N, C-alpha and C positions, 0 to 999 in steps of 0.2 A: 542558305536559308531564304535570302531575298529572291533568288531565282525560283524556288519552289512556290513562294507566296505569289510571285508575279504570274507563274504558269497557272496556278489554281485560280487566280482572279480572272485570267483570260478564259479559262474553261467554263467559268460560271457566267461571265458577262457576255461573251460573244454570241451564244445562242439567243440570249435576251435581246441583244442589239439587232441581230438578224431578223428576229420576229417583229421587232418594232419597225424595222425598215420594210416589212412586208415580204421578206424572203423566207417564208415558211416552207420547210421541206415537206412535201406531200408524202403520205403513207397510205397506200391503198388498203393494207390490212387493217389499219386503224379506221379507215373509212367504212370498211365492211362492218365493223362493230357499231359505228354510228348509224349505219343503214338499218341495223336490226330494229330500230324504233319504228321504221316504216314498213317492215315486212308484213304487217297485218293488212296493209293496203296495196303495196306494190310487190311485184315479183321480178326476179332476174334469174333466168336460167334458160336452157334450151327449150324446156317445156313451159316457160312462163306464159301466163294468161292475164288478160286484163279483167279485173273484177270490179271492185268499188273504185279502183284507180287504175290507170293504164300500166302495162308492164314497162319496165325501164331498160330493157335490152337496147343497147345502142342509143341511149338517151342523150349522150353528150354529142354536140354538133349535129343533132337531128332537128328537123323542122318541128316547131312547137305544135302540139295538137295533131300529130300525124299518124297515130295508130288507127288503122281502119277498124270500124266497128265499135270503137269506144265513143261514148256520148260525152263530149267535152262541154265545158261551160261556154257561154257565148263569148266571153273574153278570150278563151283559147281558140275558138273558131275564127275570131277576127285576127288574132296573131298569126294563125296558120294561113289565112287568106292574104295577109300582108307579106308572107314568106319569111317570117321571123325564124331564125335558127337559134337553137339553144346552145350558144357558145359557152365556154367555161365562165366567162364574165357574166353573161346573162343568167346562167344556171346559179352562180354564186349569189347574185342579187335576188333571185327567186327564193333560194334556200334561206337567205337572211331573214326575209319577211314576205312570205308568199302573198299576203293580202295587199301589200303595198306595191308588188311587182306589176300587177295589172288589175285595175278596178273590175270587179265582177268575178274574180277568181273564187271558186267555191270550195277550195281546199280548207280543211279544218286544222291542218298543221300550222302551228304558230311560227315555226322557223328554227334555225340553228343560230344561236347567239355568237358562238366562237368561230372566227374566221378560219381557224385551223380545222375545225370539224367540217366546215363547208368544203374546204379544199380537199380534205381527205376523202370525203364522201364522193366528190366529183371524180377524184382519182380512181376510186373503187368502181364507180359506175362506168368509167371509161374502159375498164377491163371487162365489162359485161357485154361485149359486142357479140352478136350472133348473126351470121350471114342471113340476109333477107329480112331483117327486122327493121 
């Protein structure tokens, strides 16, 4: 009986401890669900186009503000000129609170509060690479 109780306690507490330590397992499928909130603005597919917001094919580890023909805010133009790369860390910071990422950002999106949602969305977007994008 004590072994069963100890095993059950471990099964319940270990995932919580791992998340508290920052070791969140990423789930691209869960990230796709989170991304659905942005589908009205962003596209990711072979035929993706930039409309009100730029397409996000290959967005992870790509230069910020680098989609040709899209009219970026002055803040993103400066980041591009500085050679800023959208690393997973910078992408996570942006997704947390876009307005705080760079002053002058014109995005209306308030951000994703949950670290797990940010990591999952980035994992999903990392799967959306299309050659030449």
